[in-house]
C-alpha positions in Angstrom: -0.1 0.1 -0.1 1.2 3.6 -1.0 1.9 5.9 1.7 -0.8 8.2 0.2 -3.3 5.3 0.6 -2.2 4.7 4.2 -2.5 8.3 5.1 -6.1 8.4 3.4 -7.1 5.2 5.4 -5.8 6.9 8.7 -7.7 10.1 8.0 -10.9 8.2 7.3 -10.5 6.0 10.5 -10.2 9.2 12.6 -13.6 10.4 11.0 -15.3 7.0 11.7 -13.9 6.9 15.2 -15.7 10.3 15.8 -18.9 8.8 14.6 -18.5 5.9 16.9 -17.9 8.1 19.9 -20.9 9.9 19.0 -23.0 6.6 18.9 -21.4 5.7 22.1 -22.3 8.7 24.0 -25.8 8.2 22.8 -25.8 4.8 24.2 -26.0 3.1 20.8 -23.4 0.6 21.5 -23.8 -1.9 18.7 -23.6 1.1 16.3 -20.5 2.1 18.1 -18.9 -1.2 17.8 -19.3 -1.3 14.1 -18.0 2.0 13.6 -14.8 1.3 15.7 -14.6 -2.1 13.8 -14.5 -0.2 10.7 -11.9 2.2 11.8 -9.7 -0.8 12.7 -10.2 -2.1 9.5 -8.9 1.3 7.8 -5.8 1.7 10.2 -4.9 -1.4 12.5 -2.2 0.6 14.1 -4.7 3.1 15.9 -4.6 2.4 19.6 -7.6 4.5 20.3 -9.9 2.4 18.0 -9.0 -0.8 19.9 -9.4 1.2 23.2 -12.8 2.6 22.3 -14.1 -0.7 21.0 -13.0 -2.3 24.2 -15.0 0.1 26.4 -17.9 -0.5 24.3 -17.6 -4.3 24.7 -17.2 -3.6 28.5 -20.3 -1.7 28.6 -22.4 -4.4 27.0 -20.9 -6.9 29.2 -18.5 -8.6 26.7 -15.6 -8.9 29.1 -13.5 -11.3 27.0 -13.7 -9.2 24.0 -12.9 -6.0 25.8 -9.7 -7.5 27.5 -8.6 -8.7 23.8 -9.3 -5.2 22.6 -7.4 -3.6 25.5 -4.5 -5.9 24.9 -4.2 -5.0 21.5 -4.4 -1.2 22.3 -1.4 -1.9 24.9 0.7 -3.5 22.2 0.2 -0.3 19.9 0.8 2.0 22.8 2.4 0.5 25.9 2.2 3.9 27.7 -1.7 4.2 27.7 -2.3 4.6 31.3 -6.1 4.8 30.5 -6.0 1.5 28.7 -4.4 -0.2 31.7 -7.0 1.3 34.0 -10.0 0.2 31.6 -8.6 -3.3 31.4 -8.3 -3.5 35.1 -11.9 -2.3 35.7 -13.2 -5.2 33.3 -11.0 -7.6 35.0 -12.4 -6.7 38.4 -15.7 -7.1 37.2 -14.8 -10.5 35.8 -13.6 -11.5 39.3 -9.9 -11.4 38.4 -8.8 -9.3 41.2 -5.2 -10.1 41.2 -4.8 -9.4 37.4 -6.8 -6.1 37.9 -4.2 -5.0 40.7 -1.2 -5.5 38.3 -2.9 -3.4 35.8 -3.7 -0.6 38.2 -0.2 -0.7 39.3 0.8 -0.4 35.9 -1.4 2.5 35.3 -0.2 4.4 38.4 3.4 3.5 37.3 2.9 5.7 34.2 0.6 8.3 36.1 0.5 8.6 39.9 -2.0 11.1 39.6 -4.6 9.1 37.4 -7.3 9.5 40.2 -9.8 6.9 39.0 -7.2 4.1 39.6 -7.3 4.5 43.4 -11.0 4.0 43.8 -10.8 1.1 41.4 -8.2 -0.5 43.6 -10.1 0.5 46.8 -13.1 -1.5 45.4 -11.1 -4.6 44.9 -9.7 -4.1 48.3 -13.1 -3.6 49.9 -14.3 -6.8 48.2 -11.6 -8.6 49.9 -12.4 -7.0 53.1 -9.4 -4.8 53.4 -11.3 -1.6 54.3 -8.3 0.1 55.8 -6.3 -0.2 52.5 -9.4 0.6 50.7 -9.7 3.9 52.9 -6.3 4.8 52.0 -6.7 4.6 48.3 -10.1 6.7 48.4 -8.4 9.6 50.7 -5.6 9.7 47.7 -8.0 10.0 45.0 -9.7 12.7 47.1 -6.4 14.6 47.4 -6.0 14.6 43.6 -9.5 15.3 42.9 -11.2 17.2 45.7 -14.6 16.7 46.9 -15.6 14.5 44.0 -19.2 13.3 44.9 -18.7 9.5 43.6 -15.4 9.3 45.7 -17.0 10.8 48.9 -19.9 8.4 48.3 -17.4 5.6 48.2 -15.5 6.7 51.3 -18.9 6.8 53.1 -19.5 3.1 52.1 -16.0 2.2 53.6 -16.4 4.3 56.7 -19.8 2.4 57.2 -18.2 -0.9 56.8 -15.5 0.2 59.5 -18.3 1.4 61.6 -17.2 5.0 61.7 -20.8 5.9 61.2 -20.3 9.8 62.3 -17.7 10.0 59.3 -20.0 8.4 56.8 -22.9 10.4 57.8 -20.7 13.5 57.2 -19.5 12.3 53.7 -23.1 11.1 52.7 -24.4 14.5 53.6 -21.7 16.5 51.7 -22.3 14.3 48.6 -26.1 15.3 48.8 -25.0 18.9 49.1 -22.7 18.7 46.1 -25.1 16.4 43.9 -28.7 16.7 45.0 -29.6 14.1 42.6 -27.5 11.4 44.2 -30.3 8.9 45.0 -27.7 6.1 46.1 -26.3 8.5 48.8 -29.8 9.4 50.1 -30.6 5.6 50.2 -27.4 4.6 51.7 -27.7 7.3 54.6 -31.3 6.4 55.2 -30.3 2.7 55.7 -27.5 3.6 58.1 -29.7 6.0 60.1 -32.5 3.0 60.2 -30.2 0.2 61.1 -26.6 1.4 62.6 -25.4 -1.3 65.1 -24.6 1.8 67.3 -27.8 3.2 68.4 -26.7 6.6 69.0 -26.6 7.1 65.2 -30.0 5.9 64.5 -32.8 8.5 63.4 -35.8 6.7 62.2 -37.7 10.0 61.2 -34.6 11.3 59.2 -34.2 8.2 57.8 -37.7 8.0 56.5 -37.4 11.4 54.9 -34.0 10.3 53.1 -35.5 7.2 51.9 -38.3 9.1 50.5 -36.2 11.4 48.9 -34.2 8.6 47.2 -37.4 7.1 45.9 -38.2 10.7 44.2 -35.0 10.1 42.2 -35.5 6.7 41.4 -37.8 3.5 42.4 -36.4 0.1 43.1 -36.7 -2.7 45.4 -33.5 -2.0 47.2 -34.6 1.4 48.2 -38.1 0.4 49.1 -36.6 -2.0 51.3 -34.7 1.0 53.1 -37.9 2.9 53.5 -39.6 -0.2 55.3 -36.6 -0.8 57.4 -37.1 3.0 58.5 -40.6 2.7 59.0 -40.0 -0.4 61.3 -37.5 1.4 63.3 -40.0 4.1 64.0 -42.4 1.5 65.0 -44.8 1.9 62.2 -45.1 -1.8 61.2 -48.2 -1.5 59.2 -46.6 0.9 56.5 -43.2 -1.2 56.9 -45.1 -4.4 55.9 -46.7 -2.8 53.1 -43.7 -1.1 51.5 -41.7 -4.3 52.1 -44.4 -6.2 50.0 -43.6 -3.6 47.3 -40.0 -4.0 47.7 -40.4 -7.7 46.9 -42.5 -7.0 44.0 -40.2 -4.4 42.4 -37.1 -6.7 42.9 -35.9 -8.4 39.9 -35.0 -11.1 40.3 -37.1 -11.6 43.4 -35.0 -10.9 46.7 -35.9 -13.5 49.0 -34.2 -11.5 51.8 -37.0 -9.2 51.5 -39.4 -11.9 52.6 -37.4 -12.5 55.6 -37.6 -8.9 56.5 -41.3 -9.0 56.1 -41.6 -11.6 58.5 -39.5 -9.6 61.0 -41.8 -6.7 60.7 -44.7 -8.9 61.1 -43.2 -10.1 64.3 -43.2 -6.4 65.5 -39.5 -6.0 65.3 -37.2 -3.7 63.6 -34.3 -4.6 61.5 -31.9 -3.4 64.4 -33.9 -5.3 67.0 -33.9 -8.5 65.1 -30.0 -8.6 64.5 -29.5 -7.9 68.2 -31.9 -10.6 69.2 -30.1 -12.9 66.9 -26.8 -12.2 68.8 -28.2 -12.7 72.1 -29.8 -16.1 71.4 -26.6 -17.1 69.2 -28.5 -17.1 65.9 -26.5 -16.1 62.8 -27.4 -12.5 62.3 -27.6 -10.6 59.0 -25.0 -7.9 58.6 -26.1 -4.3 57.8 -24.3 -4.1 54.6 -24.2 -0.8 52.6 -26.8 -0.4 50.3 -24.6 0.2 47.3 -21.2 -1.0 46.4 -18.6 1.0 44.7 -19.9 0.5 41.2 -23.5 -0.9 41.3 -26.6 -1.1 43.5 -27.0 -4.3 45.5 -29.3 -5.8 47.8 -28.6 -8.0 50.7 
């Protein structure tokens, strides 16, 4: 192929990459994949075409294809810190934690101030129960990106796990100030105030208010479950039972833990009372897990 033809192919690939990015921003991921694939056919040397196609595969859930594309992007540009980060993210979701940590280390070796790498590593530490290490990473991220709401939210999740409830509450309130549409933070804070192991931090009326605010932003089974727990903590068991039933109906797939909590409320106990009774009689008590992980809502 002549140099002129190569230059033409490269220029056309650049145009098609822009088209693919536009599709991706609009959520048209299959169209984006086709565009990035066409760009690669025109110029196989472009790192960013493989990188963007890898991101699109990752968003669809095609982890294997995503990792393959990030591998090819790194073959073309071994100093692409973003490529290491994005590959690490996919590996983490695929459960390959050690490999993900290696990629995070490679990313940070290229750019120590690449802030998103620290919450990613914190997420891996948190999933392994290494909450203090996770906290160190989140604090580093916040030293680079001051008061970024999602990092503050993540720190609040960690603080809750460490039972540093006062610190978690402060972080959640700060997130809400910075981002009034942060439904996850309203919900997590409501759950904490309704179910905290330390009764000094429980405030059922405030929990009801916050849970309702979360549901104004978005409705799902997990957030309805939080509202039910807040009602039960206030002794409003009829309301708790009604909302918990709705939570079960909204959950997809059905969350059997909601049925268990429904029985707790029918027995006239709040979640916190049930947990404490379980400890007294030696029965296994369900932990008051955070209502949202670092990356996606979960229901326990």
